[in-house]
C-alpha positions as CSV (number, residue, x, y, z in Angstrom):
1,M,-13.7,5.4,-16.1
2,E,-13.7,2.2,-14.2
3,F,-10.5,0.6,-12.9
4,S,-10.0,-3.1,-12.5
5,V,-7.5,-2.7,-9.5
6,T,-7.9,-0.3,-6.6
7,V,-4.9,0.5,-4.6
8,L,-5.1,2.0,-1.1
9,I,-2.5,4.6,-0.2
10,A,-1.9,5.2,3.5
11,E,0.5,8.2,3.8
12,D,0.3,11.2,6.3
13,Q,2.4,13.6,4.2
14,S,0.2,15.3,1.6
15,E,3.0,15.9,-0.9
16,I,4.1,12.3,-0.9
17,R,0.5,11.1,-0.9
18,N,-0.2,13.2,-4.1
19,I,3.0,11.8,-5.8
20,L,1.9,8.3,-5.0
21,K,-1.7,9.0,-6.2
22,I,-0.6,10.5,-9.5
23,A,1.9,7.8,-10.2
24,L,-0.6,5.0,-9.6
25,E,-3.4,6.7,-11.6
26,E,-1.0,7.3,-14.5
27,G,-0.2,3.6,-14.3
28,G,-3.8,2.8,-14.8
29,F,-4.8,2.0,-11.2
30,G,-7.8,3.3,-9.2
31,V,-6.7,4.9,-6.0
32,V,-8.2,5.4,-2.5
33,V,-6.2,7.6,-0.1
34,A,-6.0,7.6,3.7
35,E,-4.1,10.2,5.7
36,N,-3.4,7.9,8.7
37,G,-3.6,4.4,9.9
38,E,-7.1,4.7,11.3
39,E,-8.4,5.9,8.0
40,A,-6.6,3.2,6.2
41,I,-8.1,0.4,8.4
42,A,-11.6,2.0,7.9
43,V,-11.1,1.8,4.1
44,L,-10.0,-1.8,4.3
45,E,-13.1,-2.6,6.3
46,A,-15.5,-0.6,4.2
47,K,-18.1,-2.4,2.2
48,G,-18.1,-1.7,-1.5
49,I,-14.4,-0.8,-1.7
50,A,-12.4,-3.7,-3.1
51,V,-8.9,-2.9,-2.3
52,R,-6.5,-5.1,-4.3
53,A,-3.2,-3.7,-3.1
54,L,-1.9,-1.5,-0.3
55,V,0.9,1.1,-0.4
56,T,1.6,2.4,3.1
57,D,4.0,4.6,4.9
58,I,5.3,3.1,8.2
59,N,5.2,6.1,10.5
60,M,2.0,8.0,10.3
61,G,1.8,9.8,13.6
62,P,-0.3,8.7,16.5
63,G,-2.5,5.6,16.0
64,P,-1.9,2.5,13.9
65,T,1.4,2.3,12.0
66,G,1.9,1.0,8.5
67,W,3.0,-2.3,10.0
68,D,-0.5,-2.4,11.8
69,V,-2.4,-1.5,8.6
70,A,-0.6,-4.1,6.6
71,R,-1.2,-6.9,9.2
72,H,-4.9,-5.9,9.3
73,G,-5.2,-5.9,5.5
74,R,-3.6,-9.4,5.4
75,E,-6.0,-10.6,8.1
76,M,-8.9,-9.6,5.8
77,N,-7.1,-10.8,2.6
78,P,-4.1,-13.1,3.0
79,D,-2.9,-12.4,-0.5
80,L,-3.1,-8.6,-0.3
81,P,0.0,-7.1,-2.0
82,V,1.8,-4.7,0.3
83,V,4.3,-2.1,-0.6
84,Y,5.9,-0.1,2.3
85,V,7.4,3.3,1.6
86,T,9.5,4.8,4.3
87,G,12.2,7.3,5.1
88,S,13.1,5.2,8.2
89,D,12.3,1.9,10.0
90,G,13.4,-0.1,7.0
91,H,15.6,-2.1,9.3
92,D,12.5,-3.4,11.0
93,W,11.0,-4.8,7.8
94,A,12.2,-8.3,8.2
95,S,10.7,-8.6,11.7
96,L,7.6,-6.4,11.5
97,G,6.6,-6.4,7.8
98,V,4.2,-8.9,6.4
99,P,5.6,-11.8,4.3
100,N,5.9,-11.3,0.5
101,S,5.9,-7.5,0.7
102,V,8.2,-4.9,-0.8
103,L,9.9,-2.0,1.0
104,I,10.9,1.1,-1.0
105,P,13.0,3.7,0.8
106,K,12.2,7.4,0.4
107,P,13.1,9.1,-1.8
108,F,12.1,6.9,-4.7
109,A,11.1,7.2,-8.3
110,P,7.4,6.8,-9.2
111,A,8.4,4.0,-11.6
112,Q,9.8,2.0,-8.6
113,L,6.4,2.2,-7.0
114,L,4.5,1.1,-10.2
115,T,7.0,-1.8,-10.7
116,A,6.6,-3.0,-7.1
117,V,2.8,-2.9,-7.2
118,S,2.6,-4.5,-10.6
119,Q,5.0,-7.3,-9.7
120,L,3.2,-8.2,-6.5
121,L,-0.2,-8.2,-8.3
122,N,1.3,-10.4,-11.1
123,I,2.8,-12.9,-8.5
124,R,-0.6,-13.1,-6.8
125,N,-2.4,-13.6,-10.1
126,T,0.1,-16.2,-11.3
127,A,0.0,-18.1,-8.0
128,G,-3.8,-18.1,-8.0
129,A,-4.0,-19.4,-11.6
């Protein structure tokens, strides 16, 4: 089965990563997963993987943060939809987050994630039309 939109999930906690993956796949998205910021940046830079949206945790242990991953993604694609999921650091979103992104605090319902990704993709598609 081929998907028209591939979403990159950057999340260090396997349980949450699996919840995100299942929710997005059930919503009809293709999914690529990364366990930390370094892996996520490598996926963004990989040839042949067309990431159309990013869902990232903010704190993923040592190495690049979700803030870093999102900024890197936006350097490569200025219109990349970004959804941050976090149990903390939400107060830094205004100063550290990329513009036109969404922050979803943990815990969240999978429907919230699908709505956020879909809305950002629709805004991007409408603006580009």
